[in-house]
C-alpha positions as CSV (number, residue, x, y, z in Angstrom):
1,M,-81.1,-41.4,-13.6
2,N,-83.7,-43.0,-11.2
3,P,-87.3,-43.2,-12.8
4,P,-90.0,-41.0,-11.6
5,W,-91.8,-43.5,-9.6
6,F,-88.6,-44.2,-7.6
7,R,-88.1,-40.5,-6.6
8,L,-91.8,-40.3,-5.6
9,L,-91.1,-43.7,-3.4
10,H,-88.2,-41.9,-1.8
11,V,-90.2,-38.8,-0.9
12,V,-93.0,-40.4,0.6
13,S,-90.6,-43.0,2.9
14,V,-88.8,-39.6,4.0
15,G,-91.9,-38.0,4.9
16,L,-93.0,-41.2,6.5
17,V,-90.0,-41.3,8.7
18,A,-90.1,-37.8,9.9
19,T,-93.9,-38.3,10.8
20,L,-93.1,-41.4,13.0
21,T,-90.1,-39.8,14.6
22,V,-92.2,-36.4,15.9
23,S,-95.2,-38.6,16.6
24,G,-92.6,-40.5,19.0
25,C,-92.1,-37.2,20.6
26,V,-95.3,-35.3,20.6
27,D,-98.5,-36.9,21.7
28,S,-100.6,-36.8,18.4
29,S,-103.8,-35.7,20.4
30,S,-102.0,-32.4,21.8
31,S,-99.5,-29.9,20.9
32,S,-98.1,-30.3,24.2
33,P,-95.0,-32.3,25.0
34,A,-95.9,-36.0,25.6
35,P,-95.2,-36.6,29.5
36,V,-92.0,-38.9,29.9
37,A,-91.1,-39.9,33.3
38,T,-88.0,-41.5,32.7
39,L,-85.6,-38.2,33.3
40,T,-87.7,-36.9,36.2
41,R,-86.6,-39.8,38.3
42,A,-83.2,-39.4,39.8
43,S,-82.7,-43.3,39.3
44,A,-83.9,-43.6,35.9
45,T,-81.6,-46.4,33.9
46,T,-84.0,-47.1,31.1
47,P,-82.3,-45.7,27.8
48,I,-84.3,-43.5,26.1
49,S,-83.7,-41.6,22.5
50,Y,-82.4,-38.2,22.3
51,Q,-85.7,-36.9,20.6
52,V,-87.7,-38.3,23.7
53,A,-85.4,-36.9,26.0
54,K,-85.4,-33.4,25.0
55,Y,-89.3,-33.1,25.3
56,D,-89.2,-34.4,28.8
57,P,-91.4,-32.4,31.2
58,I,-88.4,-31.4,33.3
59,H,-87.0,-29.2,30.5
60,F,-90.3,-27.1,30.6
61,K,-92.4,-25.0,33.3
62,P,-93.6,-26.0,35.8
63,A,-91.4,-29.2,36.2
64,I,-88.1,-27.2,35.6
65,E,-88.9,-24.9,38.6
66,Q,-88.5,-27.8,40.8
67,A,-85.5,-29.4,39.0
68,T,-82.3,-30.1,41.1
69,D,-78.8,-30.0,40.0
70,Q,-78.1,-33.6,40.2
71,Q,-81.2,-34.2,37.9
72,C,-79.7,-31.5,35.3
73,L,-76.3,-33.0,35.7
74,A,-77.2,-36.7,35.0
75,C,-77.3,-35.8,31.3
76,H,-75.3,-32.3,31.2
77,A,-72.2,-33.4,33.4
78,E,-69.9,-32.4,30.5
79,V,-70.4,-28.5,31.5
80,L,-68.6,-28.9,34.8
81,K,-65.8,-30.9,33.1
82,P,-62.6,-28.9,32.9
83,A,-61.7,-27.9,29.1
84,M,-59.5,-24.8,29.1
85,R,-57.0,-24.8,26.4
86,K,-53.4,-24.4,27.6
87,A,-52.8,-22.0,24.8
88,S,-54.9,-20.1,22.3
89,P,-54.9,-21.3,18.7
90,A,-52.4,-18.5,18.1
91,G,-50.1,-20.0,20.8
92,V,-50.5,-17.7,23.6
93,E,-50.2,-19.6,26.6
94,A,-53.3,-19.0,29.1
95,A,-50.9,-18.8,32.0
96,S,-49.1,-15.8,30.5
97,A,-52.4,-13.7,29.8
98,R,-55.0,-12.0,31.8
99,A,-58.6,-11.8,30.2
100,W,-60.4,-8.5,30.9
101,Y,-62.8,-10.4,33.6
102,Q,-59.6,-11.6,35.5
103,Q,-58.6,-7.9,36.5
104,I,-60.4,-8.0,39.6
105,S,-58.2,-9.3,42.6
106,T,-61.5,-11.7,43.7
107,Y,-60.7,-13.7,40.4
108,Q,-58.4,-16.5,41.7
109,G,-56.7,-19.2,40.0
110,E,-56.4,-20.1,36.5
111,Q,-59.3,-19.2,33.8
112,E,-62.2,-21.6,34.0
113,T,-65.0,-22.7,31.8
114,F,-68.2,-20.7,32.1
115,H,-70.3,-23.2,34.1
116,R,-67.4,-24.1,36.5
117,R,-66.7,-20.6,37.0
118,H,-70.0,-20.0,38.3
119,L,-70.7,-23.2,40.2
120,E,-67.6,-25.1,40.9
121,T,-64.6,-22.7,41.9
122,A,-64.0,-21.7,45.5
123,Y,-65.4,-18.0,45.1
124,A,-68.5,-18.7,43.6
125,K,-69.2,-21.4,46.2
126,Q,-68.4,-18.9,48.9
127,V,-70.2,-15.6,47.7
128,M,-72.9,-17.3,45.2
129,N,-75.6,-20.0,45.5
130,L,-76.2,-20.6,41.6
131,R,-78.1,-23.4,40.5
132,C,-78.8,-24.7,37.5
133,T,-82.4,-23.2,37.4
134,T,-81.2,-19.9,38.2
135,C,-80.5,-19.3,34.9
136,H,-82.2,-22.0,33.0
137,Q,-85.8,-21.7,32.7
138,G,-86.7,-23.9,29.9
139,N,-86.7,-23.1,26.1
140,D,-88.5,-24.3,23.1
141,P,-86.3,-27.0,21.4
142,R,-87.9,-26.6,18.0
143,D,-87.2,-22.8,17.5
144,R,-85.5,-20.2,19.3
145,A,-87.1,-17.3,17.8
146,P,-89.8,-15.7,20.0
147,G,-93.6,-15.5,18.9
148,S,-92.7,-17.7,15.8
149,S,-95.7,-19.8,16.4
150,A,-99.0,-19.8,18.7
151,T,-97.0,-22.0,21.1
152,A,-93.5,-20.6,21.0
153,Q,-92.2,-19.1,24.0
154,S,-92.3,-15.0,24.2
155,D,-90.0,-14.2,26.9
156,L,-86.7,-15.5,25.4
157,T,-84.1,-13.5,23.5
158,L,-83.7,-14.7,19.9
159,R,-81.4,-17.5,19.8
160,K,-80.7,-17.8,23.4
161,T,-81.4,-20.4,25.9
162,V,-81.7,-17.7,28.7
163,T,-82.7,-14.4,29.0
164,P,-79.6,-12.2,29.3
165,E,-81.4,-8.9,30.1
166,T,-82.9,-10.5,33.1
167,T,-80.3,-13.2,34.1
168,C,-76.9,-12.4,33.3
169,L,-77.1,-8.6,33.6
170,K,-78.0,-9.1,37.4
171,C,-74.1,-9.3,37.9
172,H,-72.7,-8.3,34.7
173,A,-74.0,-5.0,33.8
174,Q,-72.3,-1.7,33.8
175,M,-72.0,0.3,37.1
176,N,-74.2,3.2,37.0
177,W,-71.7,5.8,38.6
178,P,-73.6,8.8,37.5
179,V,-76.8,7.8,39.2
180,M,-74.9,7.1,42.2
181,G,-73.4,10.5,42.4
182,L,-69.9,9.5,42.1
183,P,-67.3,11.8,40.5
184,G,-66.5,9.1,37.5
185,P,-66.2,5.5,36.8
186,W,-64.9,3.5,39.9
187,P,-61.6,2.4,38.7
188,Q,-60.4,5.5,37.2
189,Q,-61.6,8.3,39.7
190,S,-63.8,6.9,42.2
191,K,-62.0,3.9,43.8
192,D,-59.2,5.8,45.4
193,L,-61.3,8.5,46.3
194,F,-63.4,6.2,48.7
195,Q,-60.4,3.9,49.6
196,N,-62.0,1.0,47.4
197,N,-64.4,0.8,50.2
198,C,-68.1,0.6,49.1
199,L,-69.4,0.6,52.5
200,A,-68.1,4.1,53.2
201,C,-71.4,5.1,51.5
202,H,-73.5,1.9,51.9
203,I,-73.2,1.6,55.4
204,A,-76.4,3.6,55.4
205,I,-77.9,3.8,52.1
206,R,-79.5,0.9,50.5
207,T,-79.0,-1.6,53.3
208,T,-81.2,-4.1,52.4
209,R,-79.5,-6.1,49.6
210,H,-78.4,-9.3,48.3
211,Q,-81.5,-11.3,50.0
212,V,-82.2,-13.6,47.4
213,T,-81.5,-17.6,46.8
214,Y,-78.6,-17.3,44.5
215,L,-76.3,-15.0,46.7
216,N,-74.8,-15.9,50.0
217,A,-75.7,-12.3,51.5
218,K,-73.9,-12.7,55.1
219,T,-70.4,-13.5,53.2
220,I,-70.8,-11.0,50.8
221,E,-71.2,-8.5,53.5
222,E,-68.4,-9.8,55.8
223,L,-65.9,-9.7,52.8
224,A,-67.0,-6.4,51.3
225,A,-66.1,-4.9,55.2
226,K,-62.7,-6.1,54.9
227,P,-59.7,-3.9,53.7
228,N,-60.3,-3.4,49.5
229,G,-63.5,-5.1,49.9
230,G,-64.6,-2.6,47.2
231,D,-63.4,-5.3,44.7
232,V,-66.0,-7.8,46.0
233,C,-68.7,-5.3,45.4
234,Y,-67.1,-4.1,41.9
235,G,-66.9,-7.5,40.8
236,C,-70.5,-7.8,40.1
237,H,-71.4,-4.3,39.8
238,G,-69.4,-3.2,36.8
239,G,-66.2,-5.0,36.9
240,R,-66.8,-7.8,34.8
241,A,-69.8,-6.1,32.4
242,W,-70.6,-7.9,29.6
243,Y,-73.1,-5.2,28.3
244,R,-73.0,-1.5,27.9
245,T,-76.5,-1.2,29.6
246,H,-77.3,-1.0,33.3
247,Y,-79.4,-3.4,35.4
248,P,-82.5,-2.1,37.2
249,Y,-82.1,-3.7,40.7
250,P,-85.1,-3.2,43.0
251,R,-84.8,-0.7,45.4
252,H,-85.8,-2.5,48.7
253,A,-86.9,-0.5,51.4
254,W,-84.1,0.2,54.2
255,P,-84.3,2.1,57.7
256,D,-84.6,6.2,57.4
257,M,-85.2,5.4,53.1
258,P,-86.1,9.1,51.8
259,T,-90.0,9.1,51.2
260,E,-89.1,11.2,47.8
261,I,-88.2,8.7,44.9
262,P,-85.6,10.2,42.6
263,D,-86.7,10.4,38.9
264,W,-84.3,7.5,38.0
265,A,-85.8,5.0,40.0
266,K,-89.7,5.8,39.6
267,D,-90.1,2.7,37.5
268,R,-87.8,0.5,39.4
269,P,-89.3,-2.5,41.4
270,T,-89.0,-2.5,44.9
271,Q,-89.0,-6.6,45.4
272,S,-86.8,-8.9,43.6
273,E,-88.3,-11.9,41.5
274,A,-90.5,-13.9,43.5
275,R,-88.8,-17.2,42.6
276,F,-85.7,-15.8,44.4
277,L,-87.5,-14.6,47.6
278,A,-89.1,-18.1,48.3
279,A,-87.5,-19.8,51.2
280,A,-84.5,-17.4,50.8
281,A,-83.4,-17.9,54.3
282,A,-83.4,-22.0,54.2
283,R,-81.5,-21.6,51.2
284,Q,-78.7,-19.4,52.3
285,G,-75.5,-21.5,52.8
286,E,-77.2,-24.7,51.5
287,K,-74.9,-27.2,49.6
288,K,-75.5,-27.7,45.9
């Protein structure tokens, strides 16, 4: 058994190391992350520690709002590397199974990893213009519990690096068919009735849509107008729902829009989020 003085020395040394590690990441004169310019330069070549890197300003607002995909992928390139199993741990081959999110005809090709499906696949590039910062707006690396300290972020869901309610639900919420006045869920009762054509109604209703930087509005409208174009619409409006809740889409005004607002829409916003509207026209079709 070590003598008491040895155990005391061990405790003090561990505390000293921890203090030095934290002081190397955070400016001792401020509670804010220490500014580190290395990561914010695309041509950075000087090695830095993981602790310093994760507190780089590019990971926090306002710098993250201007971050490019190239800057993010300089350190996070692994998210776009193919890494799907050929078979499940139980031995079921991926090629012989179809997941629930593959049932819509617009899901083409083999299964893909999460980030590759949203950024790299042909269909994603055709109808979407997603960027790293579309979903990721920074998170406190110390604690993923909102409101746990005076400086903790309050707008994140517990244990999440994004806010699913305002990010994922945009494309992965349930279809609110009762509000739309449909006779029943789209695949069971409405799809055949409307000949899998959403534009049968939406050619004149809520025609101001998809005008945001993360979607390619022109392509979506063109594909929706083709035979069985309803799969294009339903793919994001209920066909791949991750949640049981609906997303409160903004009600952008359209020509001949009724002046009376229905009860279910009285709390709906009338514009999309400002960060997705800025220079929307300039970004449409821009390469990632």
